[in-house]
N, C-alpha and C positions, 0 to 999 in steps of 0.2 A: 504494500500500500504506500502510495506517495504521501509526503507530508502535506500536500495540498488537497488531498482527498478528505481530510477530516477538519471541517470548518464548523466550529461551535455545534458539536453533536449532542450536547446535553441540554435537557430542558432546565428551566430555572430551579426546579426542585429535584433533588436526587431520589425522592420517594418514587418517582415515576420510572426510574431506570430499572431494567431487567438485570438482576444481580445473579442469575443462574450461571452465567459463564465466569463468575468471579470467585468460585469456590477455592481454587488453588492460587489465586493472585494475592500478593502481599503488598501491592502498591497502594498508597493511601490516596486514592482518587478523590475522596470526599474533601480533602484539604486542598488538593491541587486543581481539581476540576477537569482532568483529562484521564483517559484510560490508555495504558500502554498497549494493550491488545488492539484497540481500535485506531489509535493515532500514531503510535510508534514513538521511540525514544527521541529521535531527532526533532520531530515536530513539537513535542512537549518542552524540551529544553529551549528550542528556538523561540517558541511562543512566549514562555515565561521571561526570557531575557529581552525580547522585543517589547514586552509590556513595561520593563524597567528602563527602556531607552537605549539598550544596546542594539546595534544594527548588524546584520550579516552574521548572526550567531548560528553556528552549526557544530555538531559533534565531529571531531577530527582526531587524528592520532599524531603523536610526536615521539621523539626519543629522549629518554633520560639515561644518559650513559649508553648502554647497549640494549636497554629495555624499551620495547615499543609500547607506549602507554596512551590510553584514551584521554582526550581533553576537549576543550571548547575553543573553537576558532572564532576570533573576533577581529574587528578592525584594530590595527596596531595602536592607533591613538586612544582607543577605549580600554586597552588591556591594563594600563596603569591603574585606572579607577576600579576596574573589576578585581584586580589583585589586591588593591587596598581594602576593598569591601570584604573580600573573602578572608584576608588576614584578620580583619576586625571580628569576623565570625569564628575565628580559631582554626582556619585552614592554612596550609603552607602551599604556595603556588610557585610553579616554574614556568617561565616564558620560553617558548620554543618557536623559532622562525625557520620555516622550511628553506633549505638552501636554494632550491630551484622553484620555489613557490612565488606567489604574488607578493609584491613589495608591501602592500597595504594590509595584508592579513597575517596574523600570528596565532599560535595555539597556546592556550593557558592550560597547563597540566596541574590538577589539584591533588594534593596529598600523594604525590608519587604514583598517580595513575588510578585514582578512584573513578569509576564510571560516572559520567555526568548525570545520568538518570537517578543515581543515588543521592544527589545533592539538591534535588528539586525543592525540598522544604527549606533549605538554606537560600536557594535562589529567590524564594518569595520574600526573604528578609533583606535583600540587597537594597541599597539606596538607588533612587531614580537618577539616571544620568541625564544631564541637560545639554 
C-alpha cells in the first residue's frame, strides 16, 4: 500500500472502528490516530512530522560505523531543530548524510538505530517548527 492511499481513514470516534483485525497488534493507534496495518510505517511517521512543521520527512537508512540503521530523512536545515527536540526528550541522535545523496537531505538516526515507528509517541511531543 502506498503512503498516499491512506488519507484520514478514521472516523472522529474510534468507537466506530472495527477492532477485529487488531487482536495481535500492539501499536497504540488510539493515541496516534493511525493504524500501521492500514497506513504503513512511513506514512504515519511522515504525517506526524509534517503536522509538526517538518517537511520531506521519510523513513530512511544510514550507517553508524558499519551498522546499517533505520532513521528519519529530513531537510538538512531542519535536522538541527529535530535533534535538539529529540535530545530534550532523552534520545541520542546521529546525523548521517549520504555520500552520493541529495545535498539538501540528511538522515537522523535515533538511539543507534531505533525504528522510527517506535518513536511515534515521542514525535507527538516535539515542538512545532516554524
